[in-house]
C-alpha positions in Angstrom: -57.8 9.0 16.1 -55.0 7.7 13.9 -55.1 3.6 13.0 -51.9 1.9 14.3 -50.5 -1.5 13.2 -47.9 -3.5 14.7 -45.2 -5.3 13.3 -41.9 -6.8 14.4 -40.2 -3.2 14.1 -42.7 -1.4 16.0 -46.2 1.0 15.1 -46.4 2.5 11.8 -49.5 4.7 11.0 -52.3 4.0 8.1 -51.5 6.2 5.6 -53.6 9.6 5.3 -54.9 11.1 2.4 -55.4 15.3 3.4 -56.3 17.4 0.3 -55.6 21.2 0.5 -56.9 23.9 -2.0 -53.4 24.1 -3.1 -53.2 20.2 -4.2 -56.3 21.0 -6.5 -54.4 21.9 -9.7 -51.6 19.2 -9.2 -54.8 16.9 -8.3 -56.3 17.5 -11.8 -52.8 17.1 -13.6 -52.6 13.8 -11.5 -55.9 12.8 -13.1 -55.4 13.7 -16.4 -52.1 11.4 -16.0 -54.3 8.4 -15.1 -56.8 8.7 -17.8 -54.1 9.1 -20.6 -53.0 5.7 -19.5 -56.0 4.1 -20.7 -56.0 6.1 -23.9 -55.8 2.7 -26.4 -58.7 1.0 -24.5 -60.9 2.9 -26.5 -61.8 2.0 -30.3 -62.8 5.8 -30.9 -61.8 9.6 -29.2 -65.3 10.3 -28.3 -65.6 7.6 -25.7 -62.5 8.3 -24.6 -62.9 11.8 -23.9 -66.2 11.2 -22.0 -64.3 9.1 -19.8 -62.1 11.3 -18.7 -65.2 14.0 -18.5 -66.7 11.2 -15.9 -63.9 10.6 -13.9 -63.6 14.5 -13.3 -66.7 14.7 -12.4 -66.8 11.8 -9.8 -65.0 13.8 -6.9 -66.8 17.2 -8.3 -69.9 18.9 -7.1 -73.0 16.9 -7.8 -74.6 14.8 -5.3 -75.8 12.1 -7.4 -73.0 10.5 -9.3 -74.9 9.4 -12.0 -74.1 10.7 -15.8 -76.7 12.8 -16.6 -75.7 15.4 -13.5 -72.2 14.8 -14.2 -72.5 16.0 -17.9 -74.2 18.7 -16.7 -71.6 20.0 -14.3 -68.5 19.2 -16.4 -67.2 21.6 -19.5 -68.2 20.0 -22.6 -70.3 17.5 -21.0 -73.1 15.9 -23.0 -75.8 13.5 -20.9 -76.1 11.4 -24.0 -72.9 11.0 -25.0 -71.7 10.0 -21.3 -74.6 7.4 -21.2 -73.6 5.7 -24.3 -69.7 5.5 -23.3 -71.0 4.0 -20.1 -73.4 1.7 -21.8 -72.6 1.2 -25.4 -68.7 2.1 -26.0 -66.5 -0.7 -27.4 -63.5 -0.7 -24.6 -61.3 -3.3 -23.9 -62.1 -4.1 -20.8 -59.7 -6.5 -19.5 -56.9 -4.4 -20.4 -58.1 -1.3 -18.2 -58.1 -4.1 -15.6 -54.6 -4.6 -16.2 -53.3 -1.3 -16.4 -55.2 -0.2 -13.0 -53.4 -3.8 -11.3 -50.1 -2.3 -12.9 -50.8 0.8 -11.6 -51.6 -0.3 -8.4 -48.7 -2.1 -7.9 -46.5 0.3 -8.7 -47.9 2.8 -6.1 -48.0 0.4 -3.5 -47.8 -3.4 -4.1 -45.9 -5.3 -1.5 -45.0 -8.3 -1.0 -47.0 -8.7 2.1 -49.9 -6.9 0.5 -53.6 -8.0 1.7 -56.9 -8.7 -0.1 -60.1 -7.8 1.6 -63.3 -9.2 0.8 -66.4 -7.7 2.6 -69.8 -6.4 1.5 -69.8 -3.0 -0.1 -69.9 -0.1 2.1 -70.8 2.7 0.1 -74.1 4.5 0.4 -76.4 4.1 -2.7 -79.3 6.4 -3.8 -81.6 3.1 -5.0 -83.2 0.5 -2.9 -81.1 -2.5 -3.9 -77.1 -1.1 -4.5 -75.5 -3.9 -6.8 -71.8 -3.9 -6.1 -69.3 -6.0 -4.7 -65.8 -5.0 -4.1 -62.2 -6.5 -3.7 -60.0 -4.2 -1.7 -55.9 -4.1 -1.4 -54.0 -3.0 1.3 -50.5 -2.6 2.1 -48.4 -0.3 3.9 -48.4 2.4 1.8 -52.1 2.8 1.1 -55.2 0.9 -0.3 -57.4 0.7 -3.4 -60.2 -1.8 -5.2 -58.7 -3.7 -8.0 -61.9 -5.1 -8.6 -65.5 -5.0 -8.4 -68.2 -6.9 -9.6 -72.3 -6.3 -10.1 -74.6 -8.2 -8.0 -78.1 -9.2 -8.3 -79.9 -9.4 -5.5 -81.6 -13.0 -5.2 -85.4 -11.2 -5.0 -84.6 -9.2 -7.9 -83.4 -12.1 -10.3 -87.0 -13.4 -11.1 -89.2 -13.2 -14.0 -91.4 -10.2 -11.8 -88.3 -7.9 -11.7 -87.3 -8.5 -15.1 -88.4 -4.9 -16.6 -86.7 -3.5 -14.2 -83.7 -5.3 -14.8 -84.2 -4.0 -18.6 -84.9 -0.4 -17.4 -81.4 -0.2 -15.5 -79.6 -1.7 -18.5 -78.4 -5.0 -16.5 -76.4 -7.2 -18.5 -78.8 -10.3 -20.1 -76.0 -12.6 -19.0 -75.8 -11.3 -15.4 -77.4 -14.3 -13.1 -77.4 -14.3 -9.5 -74.5 -15.0 -7.6 -73.8 -15.2 -3.4 -71.6 -12.4 -2.4 -68.9 -15.8 -1.5 -68.5 -17.1 -4.9 -68.3 -13.4 -6.2 -65.5 -12.7 -3.3 -63.8 -15.8 -4.6 -63.9 -15.1 -8.5 -62.2 -11.9 -7.8 -59.7 -12.9 -5.0 -58.8 -16.0 -7.5 -58.4 -13.8 -10.4 -56.0 -11.3 -8.9 -53.9 -14.0 -7.2 -53.8 -15.7 -10.6 -53.0 -13.2 -12.6 -49.9 -12.0 -10.4 -49.6 -8.5 -10.9 -50.7 -7.4 -7.7 -48.4 -9.2 -4.9 -50.5 -11.0 -2.3 -49.4 -12.9 0.6 -52.6 -12.7 3.2 -56.8 -12.6 2.2 -59.0 -11.9 4.9 -62.9 -11.7 5.0 -65.8 -11.3 6.6 -68.2 -13.8 8.7 -70.3 -14.1 5.1 -67.0 -15.4 3.4 -66.0 -17.2 6.2 -68.3 -19.6 6.6 -68.3 -20.0 2.9 -67.1 -23.3 1.2 -66.9 -21.6 -1.8 -64.6 -18.7 -0.5 -62.7 -21.2 1.7 -62.1 -23.9 -1.1 -60.5 -21.5 -3.7 -58.2 -19.3 -1.3 -57.2 -22.6 0.7 -55.7 -23.9 -2.9 -53.1 -21.2 -3.0 -49.8 -22.4 -1.6 -47.9 -19.8 0.5 -51.3 -17.6 0.6 -52.4 -17.0 4.3 -56.1 -16.3 5.0 -57.7 -15.0 8.3 -61.6 -14.8 8.1 -64.1 -14.1 10.3 -66.6 -16.6 11.5 -69.9 -16.4 13.4 -70.1 -17.6 17.3 -72.2 -20.4 16.7 -69.7 -21.8 14.1 -68.8 -25.6 15.4 -65.5 -26.6 16.0 -63.3 -29.4 17.4 -59.7 -29.0 19.5 -58.3 -32.2 18.6 -58.6 -34.6 15.2 -61.4 -36.8 15.6 -60.8 -40.4 16.0 -62.1 -42.5 13.2 -62.8 -46.4 12.5 -64.5 -49.0 10.6 -67.7 -50.2 11.7 -69.4 -53.3 9.9 -73.1 -53.8 9.5 -75.8 -55.4 7.4 -77.9 -54.1 4.4 -80.2 -56.1 2.4 -78.3 -59.2 3.8 -75.2 -57.8 2.8 -72.3 -56.9 5.0 -71.0 -53.3 4.7 -68.5 -50.9 5.9 -68.2 -47.2 7.3 -66.1 -45.2 8.6 -68.0 -43.0 11.4 -66.9 -40.1 12.6 -65.4 -39.0 16.2 -65.8 -42.5 17.4 -64.8 -42.1 21.4 -64.7 -38.3 21.2 -66.8 -35.6 22.4 -69.2 -33.6 20.5 -67.8 -30.4 18.7 -68.3 -27.3 20.4 -69.2 -23.4 19.5 -66.3 -21.3 19.1 -67.0 -18.6 21.1 -67.8 -20.9 24.2 -63.9 -22.7 23.1 -62.7 -19.0 23.1 -64.0 -18.3 26.8 -62.0 -21.2 27.8 -58.5 -20.5 26.8 -56.5 -18.6 29.3 -55.8 -14.6 28.8 -52.2 -14.6 28.4 -52.6 -16.4 25.3 -54.8 -14.2 23.2 -55.8 -10.2 24.1 -58.3 -7.9 22.5 -57.6 -4.9 20.4 -60.3 -2.3 19.9 -58.3 1.5 19.4 -55.0 2.7 18.7 -54.6 3.8 21.9 -54.7 0.1 23.3 -52.0 -0.6 21.0 -49.8 2.4 21.9 -50.1 1.3 25.6 -49.5 -2.4 25.5 -46.1 -2.7 25.8 -45.9 -5.6 28.7 -47.3 -8.9 29.2 -49.5 -7.6 31.9 -51.0 -5.0 28.9 -51.7 -7.8 26.9 
């Protein structure tokens, strides 16, 4: 069922992207135009042409989307040249990213656009998928304006050094948690200012991280909504504070105790159970939104 989103003016469907056989020729022309926008990001014509072949092969026939099968299934493709384009060819990646952000803004940028930070949900053929992505969504569609390589902590030690060398991981790539990577990507996109962002949302991994919250919370005018785990402790009122004097090594010292005269913090799931139904409601499927037209349905 097509999901629906509620706004003040009503409901609208999340855009669909159906592809018919008659769209293939037009899609190829669009892909060529997209490739042409990055022509000046490469220092040589060879890697630029292989970049186009690699793009063409991604939505193509091969089950594995690595360079070798794509090269074999693409006209004029050569595995060695395509591998060189991916690993060693000189290209201005900052310029490529900026051009891509301009394209995203042109096609789907909106003042109330949203950044979404979540763990990678793409299936991988290897044992340790190494990618974290930042998504952008608006009423016009969705895209992935940034991505970062992530080395699993268990694979960052000396024992796995040979495997990192075999897979050609950059030498300066070190272990970073998902929240830190998500924070860097979100900050980079917001600071750049090309893609308009009004809100940031994230899963409980980022929602429970001070590294992530300290970054998104510093941008004035940016709202953030993050998932938290049920056992997160919270207080319904600001705790009272006061100054207390005590002796330490024959000296009088003062400290500020926390929550003087207040109850201990409670789990957020237990606190939520005490909220009256009139103040909250749950949405699980699109049909719930279509029938939620009166207070009793909410």
